[in-house]
VOKE-362544 format. One record per residue (C-alpha): residue number from 1; residue in one letter; x, y, z. Coordinates in pm, 1 decimal. Layout:
N
+-----+---+----------+----------+----------+
:   k : r :        x :        y :        z :
+-----+---+----------+----------+----------+
: NUM : A :        X :        Y :        Z :
...
+-----+---+----------+----------+----------+
//
This chain:
315
+-----+---+----------+----------+----------+
:   k : r :        x :        y :        z :
+-----+---+----------+----------+----------+
:   1 : M :   2025.6 :    677.8 :  -3924.6 :
:   2 : G :   1761.1 :    450.7 :  -3855.5 :
:   3 : A :   1455.6 :    505.9 :  -3623.4 :
:   4 : F :   1615.7 :    229.8 :  -3394.3 :
:   5 : D :   1944.0 :    439.3 :  -3392.9 :
:   6 : K :   1770.9 :    768.4 :  -3333.5 :
:   7 : L :   1575.5 :    591.6 :  -3031.4 :
:   8 : N :   1903.5 :    491.1 :  -2884.3 :
:   9 : L :   2000.7 :    851.3 :  -2897.6 :
:  10 : V :   1704.1 :    967.1 :  -2709.0 :
:  11 : I :   1735.7 :    715.3 :  -2385.4 :
:  12 : G :   2116.7 :    714.6 :  -2377.1 :
:  13 : P :   2334.0 :    422.7 :  -2405.0 :
:  14 : H :   2337.0 :    355.5 :  -2032.7 :
:  15 : A :   1986.0 :    382.4 :  -1973.3 :
:  16 : D :   1799.0 :     73.3 :  -1870.8 :
:  17 : G :   1583.9 :    103.6 :  -2155.4 :
:  18 : A :   1882.8 :     65.6 :  -2384.7 :
:  19 : L :   1741.4 :   -105.5 :  -2746.2 :
:  20 : D :   1998.2 :   -363.3 :  -2750.1 :
:  21 : N :   1762.2 :   -601.2 :  -2536.0 :
:  22 : P :   1769.3 :   -934.7 :  -2737.0 :
:  23 : Y :   1414.2 :  -1005.6 :  -2658.6 :
:  24 : R :   1288.5 :   -683.5 :  -2804.7 :
:  25 : G :    985.4 :   -751.0 :  -2960.0 :
:  26 : F :    886.5 :  -1043.9 :  -2765.9 :
:  27 : S :    534.1 :  -1042.2 :  -2628.7 :
:  28 : V :    283.1 :  -1304.6 :  -2498.3 :
:  29 : K :     22.0 :  -1155.6 :  -2700.2 :
:  30 : Q :    181.7 :  -1280.9 :  -3010.4 :
:  31 : A :     84.0 :  -1622.5 :  -2948.7 :
:  32 : I :   -281.7 :  -1714.2 :  -2929.4 :
:  33 : I :   -375.5 :  -1910.5 :  -2629.0 :
:  34 : Q :   -691.6 :  -2091.7 :  -2686.4 :
:  35 : Y :   -835.9 :  -2182.0 :  -2370.9 :
:  36 : P :  -1205.4 :  -2305.3 :  -2357.6 :
:  37 : G :  -1372.1 :  -1952.1 :  -2302.0 :
:  38 : F :  -1198.5 :  -1797.1 :  -2609.4 :
:  39 : C :  -1274.5 :  -2108.8 :  -2829.6 :
:  40 : R :  -1667.8 :  -2092.5 :  -2726.8 :
:  41 : A :  -1656.4 :  -1707.4 :  -2824.7 :
:  42 : L :  -1499.7 :  -1791.7 :  -3167.2 :
:  43 : K :  -1773.5 :  -2095.3 :  -3198.7 :
:  44 : E :  -2054.9 :  -1841.1 :  -3092.7 :
:  45 : I :  -1933.7 :  -1604.1 :  -3393.0 :
:  46 : A :  -1873.5 :  -1919.0 :  -3612.7 :
:  47 : D :  -2242.0 :  -2059.2 :  -3571.9 :
:  48 : L :  -2375.1 :  -1702.0 :  -3649.5 :
:  49 : H :  -2169.8 :  -1719.0 :  -4001.0 :
:  50 : Q :  -2276.2 :  -2019.9 :  -4064.6 :
:  51 : Q :  -2674.4 :  -1958.3 :  -3977.8 :
:  52 : C :  -2632.2 :  -1692.3 :  -4224.5 :
:  53 : L :  -2486.9 :  -1874.3 :  -4497.0 :
:  54 : E :  -2672.0 :  -2183.2 :  -4509.7 :
:  55 : S :  -2999.4 :  -2029.5 :  -4412.7 :
:  56 : K :  -3020.9 :  -1669.0 :  -4471.1 :
:  57 : N :  -3078.0 :  -1595.4 :  -4095.0 :
:  58 : Y :  -2937.2 :  -1273.6 :  -4021.9 :
:  59 : G :  -2876.2 :  -1269.6 :  -3641.0 :
:  60 : G :  -2685.9 :  -1068.4 :  -3388.9 :
:  61 : L :  -2424.1 :  -1120.0 :  -3149.0 :
:  62 : L :  -2296.7 :   -936.7 :  -2831.0 :
:  63 : I :  -1978.3 :  -1039.5 :  -2687.4 :
:  64 : T :  -1874.8 :   -882.0 :  -2344.0 :
:  65 : G :  -1630.8 :   -889.6 :  -2080.4 :
:  66 : Q :  -1403.4 :   -689.4 :  -1855.3 :
:  67 : T :  -1096.6 :   -489.9 :  -2030.9 :
:  68 : G :   -812.0 :   -730.6 :  -2076.3 :
:  69 : S :  -1065.6 :  -1053.2 :  -2118.3 :
:  70 : G :   -968.6 :  -1079.3 :  -2492.4 :
:  71 : K :  -1248.5 :   -975.7 :  -2688.5 :
:  72 : T :  -1107.6 :   -767.2 :  -2933.7 :
:  73 : T :   -803.1 :  -1077.7 :  -2986.2 :
:  74 : V :  -1128.0 :  -1309.2 :  -3043.2 :
:  75 : L :  -1256.9 :  -1084.8 :  -3312.7 :
:  76 : K :   -942.9 :  -1040.9 :  -3492.0 :
:  77 : Y :   -844.2 :  -1409.0 :  -3455.7 :
:  78 : Y :  -1171.0 :  -1498.4 :  -3610.8 :
:  79 : Q :  -1138.4 :  -1242.4 :  -3906.7 :
:  80 : S :   -767.3 :  -1395.3 :  -3957.6 :
:  81 : F :   -955.8 :  -1705.7 :  -4107.2 :
:  82 : F :  -1122.3 :  -1483.5 :  -4352.9 :
:  83 : P :   -857.4 :  -1246.3 :  -4521.3 :
:  84 : V :   -914.7 :   -970.2 :  -4770.8 :
:  85 : R :   -856.4 :  -1101.7 :  -5142.5 :
:  86 : N :   -842.9 :   -879.6 :  -5457.8 :
:  87 : E :  -1048.8 :  -1006.5 :  -5735.4 :
:  88 : P :  -1029.7 :   -855.3 :  -6068.8 :
:  89 : E :  -1324.7 :   -664.3 :  -6059.3 :
:  90 : R :  -1340.6 :   -630.1 :  -5675.5 :
:  91 : R :  -1207.0 :   -622.0 :  -5351.0 :
:  92 : V :  -1351.0 :   -882.8 :  -5127.7 :
:  93 : V :  -1401.8 :   -885.2 :  -4726.7 :
:  94 : P :  -1583.6 :  -1174.3 :  -4597.6 :
:  95 : V :  -1544.7 :  -1071.6 :  -4226.6 :
:  96 : L :  -1537.4 :   -657.0 :  -4197.8 :
:  97 : L :  -1398.6 :   -574.8 :  -3837.0 :
:  98 : V :  -1441.3 :   -201.2 :  -3733.3 :
:  99 : T :  -1375.6 :    -43.5 :  -3407.3 :
: 100 : T :  -1630.8 :    241.2 :  -3261.2 :
: 101 : P :  -1463.1 :    569.2 :  -3274.8 :
: 102 : A :  -1406.1 :    685.3 :  -2927.7 :
: 103 : V :  -1674.7 :    989.8 :  -2951.6 :
: 104 : P :  -1916.4 :    796.4 :  -3173.2 :
: 105 : T :  -2158.0 :    941.6 :  -3388.9 :
: 106 : V :  -2370.1 :    772.3 :  -3669.7 :
: 107 : K :  -2156.6 :    968.7 :  -3918.8 :
: 108 : N :  -1828.8 :    885.5 :  -3777.3 :
: 109 : L :  -1889.2 :    481.2 :  -3743.8 :
: 110 : A :  -2044.0 :    523.7 :  -4087.8 :
: 111 : E :  -1639.0 :    655.1 :  -4208.9 :
: 112 : A :  -1494.7 :    388.3 :  -4005.6 :
: 113 : I :  -1684.3 :    131.4 :  -4207.2 :
: 114 : L :  -1627.2 :    294.7 :  -4546.9 :
: 115 : I :  -1235.2 :    312.9 :  -4420.0 :
: 116 : A :  -1245.3 :    -54.3 :  -4363.6 :
: 117 : L :  -1415.8 :   -132.9 :  -4689.5 :
: 118 : G :  -1154.2 :     72.7 :  -4871.4 :
: 119 : D :  -1398.5 :    374.1 :  -4991.1 :
: 120 : P :  -1159.2 :    615.6 :  -5098.0 :
: 121 : A :  -1429.4 :    893.0 :  -5023.4 :
: 122 : A :  -1450.2 :    793.7 :  -4684.7 :
: 123 : S :  -1472.1 :   1129.6 :  -4557.2 :
: 124 : K :  -1715.9 :   1273.1 :  -4777.6 :
: 125 : G :  -2070.3 :   1332.4 :  -4745.1 :
: 126 : T :  -2360.2 :   1323.1 :  -4523.2 :
: 127 : A :  -2428.5 :   1020.2 :  -4259.5 :
: 128 : E :  -2739.4 :    919.1 :  -4504.5 :
: 129 : A :  -2494.4 :    912.2 :  -4796.4 :
: 130 : K :  -2214.2 :    725.2 :  -4611.5 :
: 131 : T :  -2477.4 :    484.1 :  -4526.0 :
: 132 : T :  -2617.6 :    425.5 :  -4900.5 :
: 133 : R :  -2263.9 :    360.7 :  -5002.7 :
: 134 : I :  -2212.9 :    140.6 :  -4718.1 :
: 135 : Y :  -2482.3 :    -83.1 :  -4821.0 :
: 136 : R :  -2349.7 :    -63.5 :  -5165.5 :
: 137 : Y :  -1988.6 :   -185.0 :  -5058.8 :
: 138 : L :  -2111.1 :   -466.1 :  -4842.1 :
: 139 : K :  -2284.4 :   -640.0 :  -5121.9 :
: 140 : E :  -1995.3 :   -536.6 :  -5400.8 :
: 141 : C :  -1747.0 :   -648.6 :  -5142.2 :
: 142 : K :  -1939.3 :   -957.4 :  -5057.0 :
: 143 : V :  -1910.9 :   -902.2 :  -4669.5 :
: 144 : E :  -2047.2 :  -1189.3 :  -4493.1 :
: 145 : V :  -2001.9 :  -1074.1 :  -4146.7 :
: 146 : L :  -1968.1 :   -709.1 :  -3986.5 :
: 147 : M :  -1823.9 :   -728.7 :  -3648.9 :
: 148 : I :  -1793.7 :   -374.6 :  -3458.9 :
: 149 : D :  -1576.4 :   -362.6 :  -3145.9 :
: 150 : E :  -1561.6 :   -114.7 :  -2865.4 :
: 151 : F :  -1935.8 :    -47.1 :  -2858.8 :
: 152 : Q :  -1970.7 :     36.4 :  -2533.6 :
: 153 : H :  -1821.4 :    395.0 :  -2670.1 :
: 154 : F :  -2147.6 :    497.7 :  -2742.6 :
: 155 : Y :  -2281.2 :    428.3 :  -2384.8 :
: 156 : D :  -1968.7 :    651.9 :  -2258.4 :
: 157 : S :  -2052.0 :    940.0 :  -2462.4 :
: 158 : R :  -2363.6 :   1015.1 :  -2223.3 :
: 159 : K :  -2546.4 :   1150.9 :  -2536.8 :
: 160 : V :  -2872.5 :    931.1 :  -2518.1 :
: 161 : S :  -3005.0 :   1111.4 :  -2816.9 :
: 162 : Q :  -2660.7 :    974.1 :  -3034.5 :
: 163 : A :  -2689.5 :    617.6 :  -2898.4 :
: 164 : R :  -3058.4 :    616.7 :  -3018.4 :
: 165 : N :  -2982.6 :    712.2 :  -3322.2 :
: 166 : M :  -2698.6 :    432.2 :  -3343.7 :
: 167 : T :  -2953.6 :    140.3 :  -3218.9 :
: 168 : D :  -3196.1 :    288.1 :  -3535.2 :
: 169 : W :  -2913.3 :    307.5 :  -3770.8 :
: 170 : L :  -2807.7 :    -35.6 :  -3658.4 :
: 171 : K :  -3147.4 :   -198.3 :  -3711.2 :
: 172 : N :  -3193.3 :    -58.9 :  -4059.9 :
: 173 : L :  -2837.7 :   -187.3 :  -4134.2 :
: 174 : F :  -2983.5 :   -542.7 :  -4057.0 :
: 175 : N :  -3281.3 :   -473.1 :  -4253.4 :
: 176 : E :  -3135.1 :   -354.7 :  -4556.5 :
: 177 : A :  -2782.6 :   -531.9 :  -4567.0 :
: 178 : E :  -2914.8 :   -872.3 :  -4466.1 :
: 179 : I :  -2565.4 :  -1006.6 :  -4287.3 :
: 180 : P :  -2529.7 :  -1107.0 :  -3935.7 :
: 181 : V :  -2366.0 :   -844.4 :  -3721.7 :
: 182 : V :  -2134.1 :   -906.5 :  -3425.2 :
: 183 : L :  -2064.8 :   -616.0 :  -3157.1 :
: 184 : A :  -1813.1 :   -694.0 :  -2883.4 :
: 185 : G :  -1750.5 :   -417.0 :  -2564.6 :
: 186 : L :  -1756.3 :   -378.4 :  -2195.2 :
: 187 : P :  -2068.3 :   -524.6 :  -2025.9 :
: 188 : R :  -2235.6 :   -176.7 :  -2025.4 :
: 189 : A :  -2266.2 :   -201.7 :  -2402.7 :
: 190 : F :  -2566.5 :   -372.4 :  -2335.7 :
: 191 : S :  -2747.8 :    -62.4 :  -2221.2 :
: 192 : V :  -2742.0 :     68.0 :  -2533.7 :
: 193 : I :  -2864.8 :   -250.2 :  -2705.2 :
: 194 : R :  -3172.9 :   -213.0 :  -2470.1 :
: 195 : M :  -3257.9 :    131.1 :  -2613.9 :
: 196 : N :  -3432.9 :    -50.9 :  -2933.3 :
: 197 : P :  -3681.2 :   -324.2 :  -2895.5 :
: 198 : Q :  -3582.7 :   -486.0 :  -3208.8 :
: 199 : L :  -3187.4 :   -481.5 :  -3156.5 :
: 200 : Q :  -3264.6 :   -624.8 :  -2775.3 :
: 201 : R :  -3466.3 :   -930.2 :  -2955.8 :
: 202 : R :  -3190.4 :   -976.1 :  -3203.0 :
: 203 : F :  -2901.4 :   -944.5 :  -2904.6 :
: 204 : S :  -3109.3 :  -1132.7 :  -2664.6 :
: 205 : S :  -2821.2 :  -1346.5 :  -2523.7 :
: 206 : P :  -2486.7 :  -1192.6 :  -2514.8 :
: 207 : Y :  -2182.4 :  -1397.0 :  -2430.9 :
: 208 : Y :  -1975.0 :  -1315.4 :  -2136.7 :
: 209 : L :  -1611.6 :  -1397.0 :  -2190.6 :
: 210 : E :  -1538.7 :  -1458.4 :  -1831.4 :
: 211 : P :  -1180.3 :  -1364.1 :  -1640.9 :
: 212 : F :  -1000.5 :  -1718.0 :  -1539.3 :
: 213 : G :  -1122.4 :  -1824.5 :  -1173.3 :
: 214 : F :   -906.7 :  -1979.9 :   -921.4 :
: 215 : D :  -1166.6 :  -2127.8 :   -666.9 :
: 216 : T :  -1219.8 :  -2484.3 :   -776.3 :
: 217 : K :  -1003.8 :  -2750.9 :   -884.0 :
: 218 : E :  -1069.8 :  -2733.6 :  -1222.6 :
: 219 : Q :  -1039.2 :  -2368.8 :  -1276.5 :
: 220 : Q :   -691.7 :  -2349.2 :  -1105.7 :
: 221 : K :   -635.5 :  -2671.2 :  -1347.2 :
: 222 : E :   -743.9 :  -2437.7 :  -1678.1 :
: 223 : F :   -533.4 :  -2130.1 :  -1533.3 :
: 224 : R :   -211.6 :  -2344.4 :  -1493.3 :
: 225 : A :   -267.9 :  -2483.7 :  -1794.5 :
: 226 : I :   -264.5 :  -2151.7 :  -1979.1 :
: 227 : L :     32.5 :  -2034.3 :  -1764.2 :
: 228 : K :    218.6 :  -2366.0 :  -1888.2 :
: 229 : A :    129.5 :  -2287.2 :  -2275.8 :
: 230 : V :    276.3 :  -1957.4 :  -2211.8 :
: 231 : H :    576.8 :  -2091.4 :  -2058.4 :
: 232 : N :    629.9 :  -2292.6 :  -2360.8 :
: 233 : T :    656.3 :  -1963.3 :  -2562.0 :
: 234 : L :    937.0 :  -1776.2 :  -2349.7 :
: 235 : P :   1244.1 :  -1658.9 :  -2509.4 :
: 236 : L :   1468.0 :  -1740.8 :  -2208.8 :
: 237 : P :   1482.2 :  -2017.2 :  -1928.5 :
: 238 : S :   1238.8 :  -1918.3 :  -1642.6 :
: 239 : V :   1083.7 :  -2057.7 :  -1301.9 :
: 240 : E :    763.6 :  -2250.2 :  -1399.0 :
: 241 : L :    492.6 :  -2021.7 :  -1421.4 :
: 242 : Y :    221.1 :  -2287.2 :  -1369.0 :
: 243 : E :    406.1 :  -2392.3 :  -1048.6 :
: 244 : A :    119.1 :  -2416.4 :   -802.3 :
: 245 : N :    213.1 :  -2153.9 :   -573.1 :
: 246 : L :    328.6 :  -1912.6 :   -876.8 :
: 247 : A :     13.3 :  -1998.1 :  -1064.2 :
: 248 : Q :   -206.6 :  -1843.9 :   -754.1 :
: 249 : R :     24.6 :  -1552.2 :   -747.0 :
: 250 : F :    -48.7 :  -1461.0 :  -1104.9 :
: 251 : Y :   -394.3 :  -1513.0 :  -1043.7 :
: 252 : F :   -407.6 :  -1252.1 :   -771.1 :
: 253 : A :   -199.5 :   -996.7 :   -978.0 :
: 254 : S :   -455.0 :  -1051.7 :  -1299.0 :
: 255 : L :   -747.2 :  -1136.6 :  -1123.3 :
: 256 : G :   -786.0 :  -1398.0 :  -1418.4 :
: 257 : L :   -749.1 :  -1109.0 :  -1677.3 :
: 258 : F :   -502.8 :  -1262.6 :  -1928.7 :
: 259 : D :   -400.9 :   -888.3 :  -2026.6 :
: 260 : Y :   -228.5 :   -853.2 :  -1705.0 :
: 261 : V :    -61.7 :  -1175.4 :  -1702.9 :
: 262 : A :     88.9 :  -1061.0 :  -2041.9 :
: 263 : K :    182.3 :   -745.3 :  -1907.6 :
: 264 : V :    406.4 :   -883.9 :  -1615.5 :
: 265 : I :    560.8 :  -1133.6 :  -1816.2 :
: 266 : D :    638.1 :   -915.8 :  -2115.6 :
: 267 : K :    803.5 :   -658.0 :  -1891.3 :
: 268 : A :    976.0 :   -941.6 :  -1690.8 :
: 269 : V :   1139.3 :  -1051.8 :  -2019.8 :
: 270 : K :   1227.7 :   -721.9 :  -2115.8 :
: 271 : L :   1363.8 :   -654.9 :  -1794.2 :
: 272 : A :   1602.8 :   -958.3 :  -1820.5 :
: 273 : G :   1713.6 :   -873.4 :  -2156.0 :
: 274 : E :   1802.9 :   -494.3 :  -2013.6 :
: 275 : Y :   2029.9 :   -652.1 :  -1729.1 :
: 276 : K :   2141.3 :   -969.5 :  -1908.2 :
: 277 : L :   1999.8 :  -1171.2 :  -1708.0 :
: 278 : K :   1977.8 :  -1538.4 :  -1789.4 :
: 279 : S :   1639.1 :  -1631.6 :  -1664.1 :
: 280 : L :   1318.6 :  -1514.9 :  -1529.9 :
: 281 : T :   1262.4 :  -1497.7 :  -1150.1 :
: 282 : V :    984.1 :  -1456.9 :   -908.8 :
: 283 : G :   1165.3 :  -1121.4 :   -807.6 :
: 284 : L :   1176.0 :  -1016.3 :  -1190.0 :
: 285 : F :    778.1 :  -1055.2 :  -1174.3 :
: 286 : A :    767.3 :   -871.2 :   -863.5 :
: 287 : R :    958.3 :   -594.9 :  -1002.6 :
: 288 : A :    743.9 :   -615.9 :  -1339.7 :
: 289 : F :    406.1 :   -596.9 :  -1163.6 :
: 290 : A :    495.7 :   -288.3 :  -1002.7 :
: 291 : A :    608.5 :   -142.1 :  -1316.6 :
: 292 : E :    326.0 :   -256.7 :  -1530.6 :
: 293 : V :     -0.1 :   -303.0 :  -1323.3 :
: 294 : W :     54.5 :   -111.3 :  -1009.3 :
: 295 : R :    298.0 :    146.8 :  -1007.5 :
: 296 : G :    426.0 :    193.1 :   -607.2 :
: 297 : V :    245.1 :    -96.6 :   -484.4 :
: 298 : P :    348.1 :   -184.2 :   -142.4 :
: 299 : K :    554.1 :   -509.6 :    -95.9 :
: 300 : R :    300.9 :   -630.2 :    107.1 :
: 301 : L :     40.0 :   -637.9 :   -170.5 :
: 302 : N :    273.0 :   -699.1 :   -462.4 :
: 303 : P :    160.9 :  -1054.1 :   -511.4 :
: 304 : F :    492.3 :  -1184.3 :   -637.2 :
: 305 : D :    661.0 :  -1063.0 :   -309.4 :
: 306 : Q :    756.1 :  -1372.8 :    -78.2 :
: 307 : K :    592.3 :  -1196.7 :    226.8 :
: 308 : A :    300.4 :  -1083.4 :     20.1 :
: 309 : I :    -91.6 :  -1101.8 :    177.2 :
: 310 : L :   -221.9 :  -1274.3 :    -95.2 :
: 311 : R :   -567.0 :  -1156.8 :   -184.6 :
: 312 : P :   -775.3 :  -1030.5 :   -459.2 :
: 313 : L :   -667.6 :   -659.7 :   -529.6 :
: 314 : K :  -1019.5 :   -522.9 :   -587.7 :
: 315 : K :   -964.2 :   -165.9 :   -447.4 :
+-----+---+----------+----------+----------+
//
């Protein structure tokens, strides 16, 4: 019996989540929507990368943004252009992407980097020993850019000593490895950078990945263009996501964060499949919002309810 067969037994053949959904596996996030802010973030990384290759300028870049703004997607998309390849004598990792551990220390971040580099003994040794191996592997694997995601975890840990150790370690990594470093995280990640004057100079101009706006005609045009691009990826007919009124409802449902747009649409598609519906409706988006974004939302505050009071849901 396969995994999906077992899951069907768990949820029951008559449950709403039955796994015979024809749209199972669909997600808006599978399609990369290259909106202007996304492309500018990519260019910031590419410029840093190019400067290193051409002039040995080992700079640093901090990309910040709210949860759901697309920071991780930017990093993964950039990395996808420089895939790992195996050569006769080495494993080449042109762009190395690492996620900061949830409870970070220099030692476990060093271990995460070694794992990403393919070190079979990543968990062994002291922080100093791991750091020495990182320098060796970075050169052997021909790493050109190091990207560290979720950097705000060093701030969230509330351990100032760990954060200071991290900034000192990162400064030394810059000096020894001679590669550019891209950090990404929530805006409070910059508080960690400010602990070290040398790092603050290297990351002096963070790039903020802004949510979509909806105040001006240009902002509305950009947001509706994104919704149109998403509309074209849908696996079944739908009301026009980019119609002016519905676009406004999507804006208030997401506050301009693409991750929430994707959550609502993905859930609506799933519901349509479960109930054998032939198209996506505004009513389905209302149900999806209540299920994925705000469980138990009053109808008057559900942006997709026809009688809703449309306003930013900031509280």
